C-alpha positions in Angstrom: 0.0 0.0 0.0 1.3 3.5 -0.9 2.0 5.7 2.0 0.3 9.1 1.8 -0.1 12.0 4.2 -3.6 12.3 5.5 -4.8 15.9 5.2 -6.2 17.4 8.4 -9.9 18.1 8.5 -9.3 21.9 8.3 -6.3 23.0 6.3 -4.5 26.1 7.6 -2.9 28.0 4.7 0.8 27.5 4.8 1.7 31.2 5.0 -0.5 31.5 8.1 0.6 28.3 9.8 3.0 29.1 12.7 4.7 25.8 12.3 5.5 26.3 8.6 6.7 29.8 9.3 9.1 28.6 12.0 10.5 26.1 9.4 10.7 28.9 6.8 12.6 31.2 9.3 15.0 28.4 10.1 15.5 27.6 6.4 16.1 31.3 5.5 18.6 31.7 8.4 20.4 28.6 7.3 20.5 29.7 3.7 21.9 33.1 4.7 24.6 31.4 6.6 25.3 29.2 3.5 25.7 32.2 1.3 28.0 34.0 3.7 30.0 30.8 4.3 30.9 30.5 0.6 31.9 34.1 0.4 34.1 33.7 3.5 35.7 30.5 2.2 36.6 31.9 -1.2 37.9 35.1 0.3 40.0 33.3 2.9 41.4 30.9 0.3 42.3 33.9 -2.0 44.1 35.6 0.8 46.2 32.6 1.6 46.7 30.5 -1.5 47.3 30.7 -5.2 44.4 30.7 -7.8 44.9 27.0 -8.4 44.7 26.3 -4.7 41.6 28.4 -4.4 40.0 26.2 -7.1 41.1 23.1 -5.3 39.5 24.2 -2.0 36.2 25.0 -3.6 36.3 21.6 -5.5 37.0 19.8 -2.2 33.6 20.9 -1.0 31.8 20.1 -4.2 33.1 16.5 -4.6 31.7 14.9 -1.4 28.4 16.6 -1.9 28.0 15.0 -5.4 29.4 11.6 -4.4 27.4 11.2 -1.2 24.1 12.9 -2.2 22.3 9.7 -3.0 23.3 8.2 0.3 22.1 11.3 2.0 18.6 10.7 0.6 18.6 7.2 2.1 19.6 8.6 5.5 16.9 11.3 5.4 14.2 8.7 4.6 15.6 6.1 7.2 16.0 8.5 10.2 13.4 11.2 9.4 14.1 14.5 7.8 13.5 16.7 10.8 16.1 14.8 12.9 18.6 14.8 10.0 18.2 18.5 9.2 18.7 19.5 12.9 21.8 17.3 13.2 23.4 18.4 10.0 22.8 22.1 10.7 24.4 21.7 14.2 27.5 20.0 12.6 27.8 22.7 9.9 27.5 25.4 12.6 30.1 23.8 14.8 32.6 23.4 11.9 32.2 26.9 10.7 32.6 28.5 14.1 35.6 26.3 14.8 37.4 27.5 11.7 36.4 31.1 12.5 38.1 30.8 15.9 41.1 29.1 14.4 41.6 31.9 11.8 41.1 34.5 14.4 43.8 33.0 16.8 46.4 31.7 14.3 47.5 31.7 10.7 47.2 28.0 9.9 47.3 28.1 6.1 45.0 26.3 3.7 44.5 23.1 5.5 41.6 24.1 7.8 39.8 25.7 4.9 40.1 22.4 2.8 39.0 20.4 5.8 36.0 22.7 6.4 35.0 22.5 2.8 35.3 18.7 2.9 33.1 18.5 6.1 30.6 21.1 4.9 30.2 19.3 1.5 29.7 15.9 3.1 27.2 17.2 5.6 25.4 19.1 2.8 24.9 15.8 1.0 22.7 14.8 3.9 21.2 18.2 4.6 19.9 18.9 1.1 17.7 15.7 0.7 16.4 16.1 4.3 15.3 19.7 3.6 13.5 18.5 0.5 11.7 15.7 2.4 10.6 17.9 5.3 7.8 20.0 3.9 5.5 17.1 3.2 5.5 16.4 7.0 4.7 19.9 7.9 1.5 20.6 6.0 -1.2 19.1 3.8 -0.7 18.1 0.2 -2.7 21.0 -1.1 -0.3 23.4 0.6 2.9 21.9 -0.8 2.9 24.1 -3.9 2.7 27.3 -1.7 5.5 25.9 0.5 7.7 25.4 -2.6 7.1 29.0 -3.6 7.9 30.2 -0.1 11.1 28.0 -0.1 12.2 29.5 -3.4 11.6 33.0 -2.1 13.8 32.2 0.9 16.6 31.0 -1.5 16.3 34.3 -3.5 16.3 36.4 -0.4 19.4 34.6 0.9 21.2 35.2 -2.3 20.3 38.9 -2.5 20.9 39.7 1.2 23.6 37.2 2.0 26.1 38.5 -0.5 26.3 42.1 0.9 26.2 40.7 4.5 29.2 38.5 3.7 31.0 41.4 2.1 30.3 43.5 5.2 31.6 40.7 7.4 34.8 40.4 5.4 35.3 44.3 5.3 34.7 44.5 9.0 36.8 41.7 10.4 38.1 39.7 7.5 37.4 36.0 6.9 37.1 35.2 10.6 34.3 37.6 11.2 32.5 36.4 8.0 32.8 32.8 9.1 31.5 33.7 12.6 28.5 35.5 11.1 27.8 32.5 8.9 28.0 30.1 11.9 25.8 32.2 14.0 23.1 32.4 11.3 23.2 28.7 10.9 23.0 28.4 14.7 19.8 30.4 14.7 18.1 27.8 12.6 18.7 25.0 15.1 16.3 26.0 18.0 13.7 27.0 15.4 13.9 23.6 13.9 13.7 21.9 17.3 10.3 23.7 17.8 9.0 22.6 14.4 6.4 19.8 14.7 6.1 17.1 12.1 3.3 14.7 11.3 3.9 11.0 11.3 3.1 9.1 8.1 0.0 6.9 8.4 1.8 3.9 7.0 5.5 3.1 6.6 5.3 0.4 4.0 7.8 2.2 1.7 10.1 3.2 4.5 13.7 2.0 4.2 14.1 -1.5 5.9 17.0 -3.2 4.3 20.6 -2.3 3.7 21.5 1.2 2.6 22.3 -0.1 -0.9 18.9 -1.9 -1.1 17.1 1.3 0.1 18.9 3.3 -2.6 18.0 0.9 -5.4 14.4 0.9 -4.1 14.3 4.6 -4.4 15.7 4.6 -7.9 13.1 2.0 -8.9 10.4 4.2 -7.4 11.5 7.1 -9.7 12.1 4.9 -12.8 8.7 3.3 -12.5 6.8 6.4 -11.8 4.8 7.8 -14.7 5.4 11.5 -13.7 8.7 11.4 -11.7 10.8 9.6 -14.3 10.1 12.1 -17.2 10.1 15.0 -14.7 13.7 14.1 -13.7 14.8 14.0 -17.3 13.1 17.4 -18.0 14.8 18.9 -15.0 18.2 17.5 -16.0 18.0 18.8 -19.5 16.7 22.2 -18.4 19.5 22.6 -15.9 22.2 21.3 -18.2 21.3 23.9 -20.9 20.8 26.7 -18.3 23.9 26.5 -16.1 26.6 27.3 -18.7 25.1 30.5 -20.2 23.9 31.9 -16.9 27.2 31.4 -15.1 30.5 31.4 -17.1 28.8 32.5 -20.3 27.3 35.6 -18.6 30.7 36.7 -17.4 32.2 36.4 -20.9 29.2 38.1 -22.5 29.5 41.1 -20.1 33.2 41.3 -20.7 33.1 41.1 -24.5 30.3 43.7 -24.8 32.2 46.1 -22.5 29.4 46.1 -19.9 31.9 45.2 -17.1 31.2 43.8 -13.7 28.5 46.4 -13.0 26.7 45.4 -16.1 26.8 41.8 -15.2 25.4 42.8 -11.8 22.5 44.5 -13.4 21.8 41.5 -15.6 21.9 39.2 -12.6 19.6 41.6 -10.7 17.1 41.3 -13.6 17.2 37.5 -13.5 16.8 37.5 -9.7 13.8 39.8 -9.9 12.1 37.7 -12.4 12.8 34.4 -10.5 11.6 36.0 -7.3 8.4 37.2 -8.9 7.7 33.6 -10.1 8.3 32.3 -6.6 6.0 34.9 -5.1 3.3 34.0 -7.6 3.2 30.4 -6.4 3.6 31.3 -2.7 0.5 33.6 -3.0 -1.6 31.5 -5.3 -0.8 28.1 -3.7 -1.3 26.3 -7.0 -1.6 27.0 -10.7 -3.8 24.8 -12.9 -2.3 22.4 -15.4 1.1 22.4 -13.6 2.7 19.9 -16.0 1.6 21.9 -19.1 2.8 25.2 -17.5 6.2 23.7 -16.6 6.8 22.4 -20.2 5.7 25.6 -21.9 7.7 27.8 -19.5 10.8 25.7 -20.0 10.6 26.0 -23.8 9.9 29.8 -23.6 12.7 30.2 -21.1 15.1 28.4 -23.3 14.3 30.8 -26.2 15.0 33.7 -23.8 18.3 32.2 -22.7 19.4 32.0 -26.4 18.3 35.6 -27.0 20.6 36.8 -24.3 23.7 36.4 -26.6 21.9 38.7 -29.2 21.0 41.5 -26.8 22.4 44.7 -28.5 22.4 46.8 -25.3 22.8 46.4 -21.6 19.2 47.5 -21.1 18.0 44.9 -23.5 20.1 42.2 -21.8 18.6 43.2 -18.4 15.1 42.9 -19.8 15.8 39.6 -21.4 17.4 38.3 -18.1 14.2 39.5 -16.3 12.2 37.3 -18.7 14.6 34.4 -18.3 14.3 34.6 -14.5 10.5 34.8 -14.7 10.1 31.9 -17.1 12.7 29.6 -15.7 11.8 30.5 -12.1 8.2 29.6 -12.8 9.2 26.3 -14.4 11.5 25.6 -11.6 8.9 26.1 -8.8 6.4 24.1 -10.7 8.8 21.2 -11.2 9.7 21.4 -7.5 6.0 21.4 -6.5 5.3 18.4 -8.7 8.2 16.6 -7.2 6.9 17.3 -3.7 3.3 16.3 -4.4 3.8 13.4 -6.8 6.4 11.5 -4.7 5.5 9.0 -2.1 6.4 10.9 1.2 8.5 7.9 2.3 10.7 8.3 -0.8 11.0 12.1 -0.7 14.6 12.1 0.6 15.8 9.8 -2.1 13.7 11.7 -4.8 15.2 15.0 -3.6 18.7 13.5 -3.6 18.4 12.4 -7.3 17.1 15.8 -8.4 19.7 17.7 -6.3 22.5 15.5 -7.6 21.6 16.6 -11.1 21.3 20.3 -10.2 24.1 20.6 -7.7 26.5 17.9 -8.6 26.4 17.1 -12.3 25.3 20.2 -14.3 28.1 22.4 -12.8 30.5 20.1 -14.6 29.2 21.7 -17.9 30.7 25.1 -17.0 34.3 24.4 -18.1 33.0 22.8 -21.3 30.8 25.9 -22.0 33.8 28.2 -21.4 36.0 26.1 -23.7 33.2 26.0 -26.4 32.8 29.8 -26.2 36.5 30.2 -26.7 36.5 28.0 -29.8 33.2 28.9 -31.5 32.0 32.2 -29.9 29.1 33.2 -27.6 26.2 33.0 -29.9 26.6 29.4 -31.2 27.1 28.1 -27.6 24.1 30.0 -26.3 21.9 28.7 -29.1 23.0 25.1 -28.5 22.6 25.5 -24.7 19.1 26.9 -25.3 18.2 23.9 -27.5 19.3 21.5 -24.8 17.3 23.4 -22.2 14.3 23.4 -24.5 14.4 19.7 -24.8 13.5 19.5 -21.2 10.2 21.3 -22.1 9.7 19.0 -25.1 10.0 16.0 -22.7 7.4 17.6 -20.3 5.0 18.1 -23.2 5.5 14.9 -25.0 4.8 12.6 -22.0 1.0 12.6 -21.4 1.2 11.8 -17.7 3.5 14.7 -17.0 1.8 17.1 -19.4 -1.6 16.6 -17.7 -0.1 16.5 -14.1 -1.9 18.8 -11.6 -1.1 20.1 -8.2 -3.5 19.0 -5.4 -6.4 21.3 -4.7 
């Protein structure tokens, strides 16, 4: 029998539910700490080591997250996402504050930064799937779309506010102060999470019961055999693969070659962030949009066209407007895909489902960035943007071509 969450007799809207708001406050504080941590880590590495060593330190953090992510999903489903999120946030907080104290008292070199990156990346591999599995235990199914919009807003807020806060920390007291600020913000999330109440699943038939490897294979079978999740994962993978290169390394090269400089790139990113934030706000306020699968497919395709158009923008103002459209369309497709993942997955498998989707987005697609940079150097900006847009658009084609995904709806 498939485990589902029983909706309460009277559903409190997620944005008015004190329990959900505590979770959102904890998640926002933790994401702010994350943003400041990465700024502090890169700044400290730049001040101590060579550019090659800086790249190595950052890679040390990314590798365990990618390698261990699927196992993190098994842990989240086996031990419960609330317990795993609290434990992983506590470990991340302790590690960051320990390095802050070490840098303040001594000049130890790069080794504590590399060790911190390794620990943080490994714990992130557990934290990310647990975060994805937690909302289904906080509220009813018909509120998960709204929660996904709220979560996306928290991510945008952390990116916009965290960067200047990290810069202020570095300017005020160097890397130790920035690390301390990051650790304190992560620490704030722990008592909030302790106060968050979760609902037990009515049945545990799908809960992990065997070895970790058997549980992982069971989760992958759940995705592969699901009429909506399997094509949705493919659509997400293609969309992210075509999106990451142009909007990261490609955007830097575009601004440089057009003479817009760092400030111009900042305006383009601001346009993208504004559009993506507006899409998240729309779902947070509305709670659901009809014909979710159709909307996701159409917005992926339209967003891919906008991504390709960025390389043809003749002026900075046009590029900012195009980036605003990219953010709105890809942001809307992103929150709709996230909401479908939340609502279509069996709650007992959500940790493993989140782990697979996060592995694609956080672990594999960033590997496309050096290839995108090399391709731009060989063939120029416009051909690479067009090819990337075509790859991104294929994700929308998959969403529209599979009837079960195209007709998928969010719960009412």
